[in-house]
C-alpha positions as CSV (number, residue, x, y, z in Angstrom):
1,M,9.0,13.4,-41.5
2,K,5.6,14.7,-42.7
3,L,3.9,13.1,-39.7
4,G,6.4,14.8,-37.3
5,I,5.8,18.2,-38.9
6,T,2.0,17.8,-38.9
7,L,2.2,16.8,-35.2
8,F,4.4,19.7,-34.4
9,Y,2.1,22.2,-36.0
10,T,-1.0,20.6,-34.4
11,M,0.6,20.9,-31.0
12,L,1.7,24.5,-31.7
13,A,-1.8,25.4,-32.8
14,I,-3.3,23.9,-29.6
15,T,-0.8,25.7,-27.5
16,L,-1.3,29.1,-29.2
17,S,-5.1,28.8,-29.2
18,G,-5.1,28.0,-25.5
19,C,-8.1,25.7,-25.8
20,V,-8.5,21.9,-26.0
21,P,-11.4,19.5,-26.3
22,N,-12.4,18.3,-22.8
23,A,-14.9,16.2,-21.0
24,V,-15.6,16.9,-17.3
25,T,-17.8,15.0,-14.8
26,Y,-19.3,17.3,-12.2
27,Y,-22.2,17.6,-9.7
28,Q,-25.0,20.1,-10.3
29,P,-26.5,21.2,-7.0
30,S,-30.0,22.5,-6.5
31,V,-32.1,24.0,-3.6
32,D,-35.2,26.1,-3.6
33,G,-34.2,29.8,-4.0
34,G,-30.6,28.9,-5.0
35,Q,-28.7,30.3,-7.9
36,L,-26.4,28.2,-10.0
37,R,-23.0,29.6,-11.0
38,E,-20.4,28.3,-13.5
39,G,-17.0,27.0,-12.4
40,R,-13.9,29.0,-13.1
41,C,-12.3,27.2,-16.0
42,V,-15.0,24.9,-17.4
43,P,-18.5,26.3,-17.9
44,T,-20.3,23.7,-15.7
45,K,-23.0,24.9,-13.4
46,S,-21.4,23.2,-10.4
47,L,-21.6,26.0,-7.8
48,L,-24.7,26.9,-5.9
49,D,-25.3,30.1,-4.0
50,F,-28.1,30.3,-1.5
51,T,-29.0,32.2,1.6
52,I,-30.1,31.0,5.0
53,R,-32.3,33.6,6.7
54,N,-33.8,34.0,10.2
55,S,-36.1,36.8,11.2
56,H,-33.4,39.5,11.2
57,E,-30.2,38.1,9.7
58,Y,-29.0,36.3,6.5
59,M,-26.0,34.1,5.8
60,P,-24.9,33.6,2.2
61,I,-23.5,30.1,1.5
62,R,-21.9,28.6,-1.6
63,I,-21.8,24.8,-2.1
64,L,-19.8,22.4,-4.3
65,A,-19.5,18.7,-4.5
66,D,-16.5,17.0,-6.1
67,N,-15.0,13.5,-6.6
68,G,-11.4,14.5,-6.7
69,P,-8.4,12.2,-7.2
70,Y,-7.9,11.9,-3.5
71,V,-10.8,13.6,-1.8
72,H,-14.5,13.0,-2.3
73,Q,-16.3,16.0,-0.7
74,V,-19.2,18.4,-0.3
75,A,-17.9,21.8,0.7
76,L,-19.9,24.7,2.2
77,F,-18.3,28.1,1.8
78,F,-19.5,30.9,4.1
79,S,-19.7,34.6,3.3
80,K,-20.3,37.8,5.2
81,G,-23.9,38.6,5.7
82,S,-25.7,40.4,8.5
83,W,-25.1,37.6,11.1
84,E,-22.8,37.9,14.1
85,R,-22.7,34.3,15.5
86,F,-23.6,30.9,14.3
87,R,-23.3,27.2,15.1
88,F,-24.7,23.9,13.9
89,S,-27.0,22.0,16.4
90,S,-24.9,18.9,15.8
91,T,-22.2,17.6,13.6
92,D,-24.4,14.9,12.0
93,F,-24.1,15.7,8.3
94,R,-25.1,12.8,6.1
95,I,-25.3,11.9,2.4
96,Y,-28.5,10.2,1.2
97,D,-28.0,8.2,-2.0
98,L,-31.2,8.7,-3.9
99,D,-30.7,5.7,-6.2
100,K,-29.8,3.1,-3.6
101,K,-32.0,4.7,-0.9
102,I,-29.2,4.5,1.7
103,T,-27.7,7.0,4.1
104,I,-23.9,7.4,4.1
105,R,-22.0,8.8,7.1
106,P,-19.0,11.0,6.1
107,S,-15.5,9.9,7.2
108,S,-14.9,13.4,8.4
109,V,-16.5,16.8,8.8
110,M,-13.8,19.5,9.0
111,T,-14.1,23.2,9.6
112,Y,-11.5,25.6,8.1
113,L,-10.8,28.5,10.3
114,E,-8.5,31.5,10.0
115,N,-5.7,29.6,11.7
116,G,-6.1,26.1,10.2
117,S,-8.5,23.2,10.2
118,R,-10.1,20.9,12.7
119,P,-13.1,18.7,13.2
120,L,-16.4,20.6,13.3
121,T,-18.0,21.0,16.7
122,T,-21.2,22.6,17.9
123,E,-19.3,25.5,19.4
124,L,-20.5,29.1,18.7
125,Y,-18.5,30.8,15.9
126,S,-18.4,34.6,16.2
127,M,-17.6,37.3,13.7
128,K,-14.5,39.3,14.9
129,D,-13.6,42.7,13.5
130,G,-15.6,41.8,10.4
131,K,-13.6,38.6,9.7
132,L,-15.3,35.3,9.1
133,P,-14.7,32.8,11.9
134,V,-15.2,29.9,9.5
135,S,-14.5,30.0,5.8
136,E,-15.5,26.4,4.9
137,I,-17.0,23.2,6.1
138,Q,-15.8,20.1,4.3
139,I,-17.8,16.9,4.4
140,T,-15.6,14.1,3.2
141,L,-16.3,10.5,2.2
142,T,-13.8,7.7,1.7
143,A,-15.7,6.3,-1.3
144,K,-16.8,8.3,-4.3
145,L,-20.0,10.4,-4.0
146,P,-23.1,8.7,-5.4
147,A,-24.5,9.8,-8.8
148,N,-27.6,11.4,-7.3
149,F,-27.7,12.4,-3.6
150,E,-28.9,14.8,-1.1
151,L,-26.9,16.5,1.6
152,L,-28.7,16.2,4.9
153,S,-27.5,18.8,7.4
154,P,-28.3,19.5,11.1
155,S,-30.1,22.7,11.8
156,I,-28.1,25.9,12.0
157,V,-28.4,28.5,14.8
158,I,-27.9,32.0,13.6
159,D,-27.7,34.7,16.3
160,G,-29.6,32.5,18.7
161,E,-32.4,31.5,16.3
162,E,-32.5,27.8,15.1
163,I,-33.2,27.4,11.4
164,E,-33.8,24.2,9.5
165,F,-31.0,23.7,6.9
166,P,-32.4,22.9,3.5
167,K,-31.8,19.5,1.8
168,I,-29.5,20.1,-1.1
169,H,-29.8,17.9,-4.1
170,F,-26.8,16.9,-6.3
171,E,-26.9,15.2,-9.7
172,R,-23.8,14.0,-11.5
173,K,-23.5,15.3,-15.0
174,V,-21.0,15.3,-17.9
175,W,-19.9,18.3,-19.8
176,I,-18.2,18.0,-23.2
177,G,-16.7,21.0,-25.0
178,I,-13.7,23.2,-25.4
179,S,-11.9,24.5,-22.3
180,P,-8.7,26.5,-21.6
181,F,-5.5,24.5,-22.0
182,N,-3.8,26.0,-19.0
183,C,-6.6,25.9,-16.5
């Protein structure tokens, strides 16, 4: 009986406090000039904001890598900047495993548009009425992402000017702490 009451009050205290002990495995990205941001629920520095610039325009990008239960991905999120049109010079995104020294080709490279998703092409994406033509590019692997890797991307063409896309480094880390119960 005492064990049941103790267990009840323990669960009640956890529920009311809204926080529980937690351990999270995540990827910390890095690139020259990039700025790390914390995730929404758990204070891991797993988001990276950086800017691609040509001589006149700039394009803000956020990047995240994740080994989810079903999807192992690197995702590029695009924001409004001063650009009007962009495209990638090819769809040849690759993952370079820094420990094994091997290159991994993704199982898919998808683009998320206003009206759905489809495989990435080299077509020109244009801003229309201030709306982003592409919100995300998702680079997916069938196997889990390596512990330490670089995203190798084709160059990007912004408003007619080709720019070398930087190599983005990812390192798997573990965070242990207290996080919100309902997040």
